[in-house]
N, C-alpha and C positions, 0 to 999 in steps of 0.2 A: 330545688325550687327557689324563687326569689321572693322573700317574704318581708313585708313592712309592718312594723308595729307603730300605732299612733295613739298617744296617751298623754294625759295631763300630768302624769307623775313619772319620774325617771328613777330607776334603781342605781343610776350612776351620778346622782346629784346629792342633795342634802339627806342626812340620815333621818330615820323616823317617818318616812313616807308610808302610804297605805298599802292595801292588799294587792292592788294592781302591780305596784313596783316589786313586791315580793314574788308575785306570780312570774313576772318577766325575768327577775333575777334567777329563777330556777329554770324556766323554759328556754330562754335564749341560748345559754351555753349548750344545752342538749341539742338544739337545732344546729348550732355551729359544728358540734362534734359529729353530727350525722352528715355533714357536708353541704348544708344548705346556706344560701346567702341571706343575710339578715340586715335590715336597716331599722334603726329606732328613731322616731320623731317624737320628742317629748317636751312638754312644758317644763320650764326651769327658771331659775333666777338669773340666768345668764344667756347670752346669745353666742353660741360657738358650736363648731362641728369638730369632732375628734374621733379617734379610733379607740376601741375598748376590747376586752376579752382577747388579749394577746394579738391585737391589731386585726382581728377577724370581723369585728362589728363596727359598722359606721353609725355614729350617734350624732343627731342634730338636735341640740338644745336651743330653745327659743322662749322668749317671754310671751306669755299669753295676754291678750288684751283684757282690760279690767273695767270697762264701762259699767258692767253689771254691779261691781263692787260699789261704785259711786252711786248708782241708782238705789242700792239697798239703804243708803243713808237718808233717802227721802221717803217718808212714811207711805204716801200713796203708791209710789213706784215699787217700794219694797214688797208689797203684797200683790202686785199685778204684773210686773214685767221683769223682775230681777232674773229669775231662772230662765225664762225663754230668751231673754237678751243674752245670757251666758251661752245658751245653745247656739244662737245665731253667730255671735262674734267668735266663739271658739271654732265653730264649723268652718267659717271662712278663713280663720287663721291656720287651721290644720290644712285646709286645701291649698292655701298659698305656699306652705312649706313643702308639702308632699308633691304637688303637681309638677314642678320643674324637674325633680328627680325622676318621677314616673315617666316624664316625657322622654328622657334620655335612656332609661332602662326600664323595661316593662316589668311591673310587679305581677306575680301570679296571684297573690292575695294580699290584702291589707287587713290586719286585725286591729280593732279599736273597741272602745266601750260605747255605751249608749249616749255619752256626752260628747258632742262635737262631731257627730257622724253624718250630718244631714246631706252632704254632697260629696263625700269621699268615694262613693260608688261611681262617680264620673271618671275616676282615675283607674280603678281596678275593682274586681269583685271584693266585697268586704265581708268579714266575719265579725259579728259583734259579740264580744265577751261581756255578758251582763255582770256589772259590778255591784249594782244595787241602786234602784230608783229612788230619787228624792221623795217621790210620792209615797213609797213604801216606808222609807226611813221615818218620815214625819208621821205617818199613820201609826206605826208601831211605837213611836215615842210619845204619842198623844199630842203632837203639835198640829194646830189647825191646817187643813188643806185649803189654802187660799187660791185665788185665781192664778197667781204666778205658778204654783205647784201644778195645777191642773193643765195649764197651757204647756208647761214643760213636759208633762206626761204625754200630752198629745204629740209633741214634737219627737219624743223618744219613740213613740209608737210608729210615727212616720219613718224614722230612720230604720227601725227594725223591719218594716215592710220592704224596704229597698235592699236589705242585706241578703247576701247569698247563703249565709249560714248564721246560726245563733247558738252560742254555747253558754252553759251555766255550770257552776261547780257542784251543785247539789240537786237531787231530785225534788227536794222541798221547793227550791226556788223555781225549778222548771214548772212544777205543778202550779205554783203561784202565778207566774207570768202567763202561762197558758190559759188559766181561768180568767185572769184580768183582761187579756187581750182577745180572748175568744179564738185562740189558735188551735189547729189540730195538734194532737199529741206528739207527732214526729217533727214538729217545727223546731224544737229545741233539743240540742245534743248535750247530755250531761257528761262533763269531763272535769274531774276533781282538780283542785289547785295542787301543784306539786311543791314539795319542800326543796329548798336549794341543796345542791350537792355538798356545799361547804357546811351548811347547818346539819345535814344528815350525817356526814362523816364525823363531825365533832360530837354529835349526840351518841352515835353508836360506839365511839371509842371511849366515852366517858363512863366510869364506874362510880356510883355514888358512895358505896361503902360506909354508910351511916354518917357521913361528914357534912350533911346539909345544915344550913343555918335556919333559925326559926323565921323564915321569910315566906310570905304569901305573895306570889308574883302575878302581875298583870302586864301584858305588853299589847300595844295597839293605840289607836286614837282614843283620846279622852273626850268623848262626845256623848250627848244624851242617849242616843240609840244604843250605845255600848253599855248602858246600865251603870254608869259611874256613880250616880246617886245611890243606887242600891248597894254598890260595893262599899261606898263610904259609910253607909248605915250599918252594913255587916261588920266593917272594920271596927266601929265603935263598940258593937256588942262583943266582938271577940276580944278587944282590948280590955273591956270590963272584966272579962273572965281570965285573960292571960296577958298582962301588960308587956310581956317579953316578946310577943309576936310583932313583927314589922310587916306592913303591907307596902310593897314597892310597886309603883305605877310608872311604867316606862313607855312614853309616847307623847305626841304633840297635844297641847291643850286646845280643845275645841268646844269647851263648855260655854253656855250662854253668859256666865259671869266669870270674873278673874279668879285665879287660884286662891287669893286671899279671902274671898267670900266663903270658901270652904275650909278655911284655916290652914291652907297649904302655902309653903314657900319652897321654891325650887331647891332640891338637894338637902332639905332639912327635914328631920323626923318631927312630925306634928304631935300634939298631945294625945291624939287618938291612935298613934302608932303608924300613921300613913306617911310615906315618903315619896314625893313625886320627883323623878330624876330626869324628866324631859325626854325628847327624842334620842334614841341611841342607835348606833350603827350595828351591823351584824356581829362583829367581833365582841362588842360590849354586851349585846343580848346573850351571846353564848355564855359569857361569864355569869350573867344573872341566872340563866337556866341551870347552870352548874351549882350555884350557891343556894338556890331556892329549895324549899321542902315541899311546896305545893303551888299549883298554878290554878288561877281562877279566871273564868270568862262569864261575866254577868249580863251579857247582851240582851236587850229587849228584842232585837232582831239580828240574825246573823245568817247570811247566805251560805257561809262555809266556816271560816275560822282558822286561818293558816297558823295563827299563834298557838292554837291548841295542838295542831300537828307537830309543831316545833317542840313544844313542851313534852309531848309523848315520846318524841325521838330521844329525849334526855331521860326518859323513864320516870317523869314526874307524874304523881297522881293529879287528876284534874277535877275541879268542881266547876260545873257550868250550868247555865240556865237551860231549861228544856225549851229551846227556842230555835226556830228556823232549821238550818242544816247541821246544828251541833250534834244532834243525836246520830246522824249519819257518819260524822267524823269520828266520834268516840266509839261507836259500836256497842256491843253488849258482852265484851269479853273481860269486863272488870277494870278497864283502863281509867274510868272516871265515874263521877257521880253527877246526875242531872237533877236539878231542883227547880221549883217554879220560879219564873221570872218575876221581878219586882217584889221579891220577898226577902228582905234583909235578914230576918230571923232564920229562915230556912237556909240561907247561905252561911250564916254564922255557925249554925249547928253542924252543917256538912263540913265546913272548914275545920272546926274543932275535932270532929270525929275522924277526918281524913288526914290531919297533920300527923306526920310520923308513920303513915301507913305505907310509904314507899318501901317495897321489898322486891326481891328477885322475880317473883311471879308477876307483879304489876309491871315492872320494867320490861320483862320479856314480852308480855302480852301487848304492851303499848308499842314497843319497837317492831314487833312482828306485824302489827296492823299498819304501821307507817310504811314499812318495806313492801308490804303486799299491795297497798292501795295508793300511796301518795308519792312515789318516787318520780323523778323527772323522766326517766326512761319509759315508765309505764304511761304517764300522761302524754309523752311525745308520740307514742304509737297511735293513740286515739286522735290526737290533734292533727297529725299528718294524714290520717285517714279522711278526716273532714276536709282538710285543705285540698287533697287530691280529688275528692268528689266535687268540690267547688270549681276546681280548675277544669275538670272534664266537662262539667255543665256549662262553664263559660265558653269553652271551645266549641261545643255543639251549638250553642246559641249564635255564635259568630259566623257559622257556616250556613 
């Protein structure tokens, strides 16, 4: 098959990008290894085309328009048009990049997210991989749902209606969007996010052997919906009980106020034991997973949580909020602890009780679950099944 991915984030650009980039970093090599043709169109800080994955993948990086960013600086526009404007300008930007390539070589399917997908179906059948609606993020974070958010939600729904297929990484998110949109139950296909082969190999080859440092690790975006304020509150409580524990936060800063507001300075350990190290590439994250004694995911909302899967591959015990799809990721085999979201004390208690609990049984159970549920080969089978059904449906409609 000839498959195109269209996304605002690239796994071949800056480190520390979000879940979609991690998803593509795992899935694209598996597709290439299976003999399929793949092209990636991705927003980046550069404008260039190049080959990746041993010259098997064509990558087109381009700068996305940013009129919506300037609109967000104007109070009235910020609450009314910012997000729908982003939908419109990114949709046309994606179409301009993909259409010339699609005209010269027919794509069997294009996969994209719900952002920027308004007119891609004019080029080829599209599969929308739900990444997470701004409507849901703000609702779960307690941020007001203004007119901008509601208009954007309408446009996302319009894109989804025109999609040949829709996927989501968890049953929780599938149920949520089905109820929100009023769709039939079979409209959404649940396909978990895969862990990259590089990350999985490094995790399975690593043996902890009691050499972990007193580090509680978080990897991912530092944004309100990720429960960062809960994590910082829990860190203070843990620090009061055990000052020797360090909380390492690896990811891009996306909180509403600068790090200094929270007492943080890049790469410096704060008085409450928290150290923000900024965005990190895959090899650096591997080192942190090896050094840490515990992984924490305090999200208010999480459609999946690939960072949790990565931590489990390294045999780390996990403390996570009982929110969204995290229960599906962790399972019930003792790989992690689930605590109420927005509860710093519950997190602090669970962190203290879980620190040092990494043992052969937890490591084996975690790695077994990762290998059973979240490998790229397993996800590839389900993904190709959907692509093939979309392709057959498109052919039958054209005759």
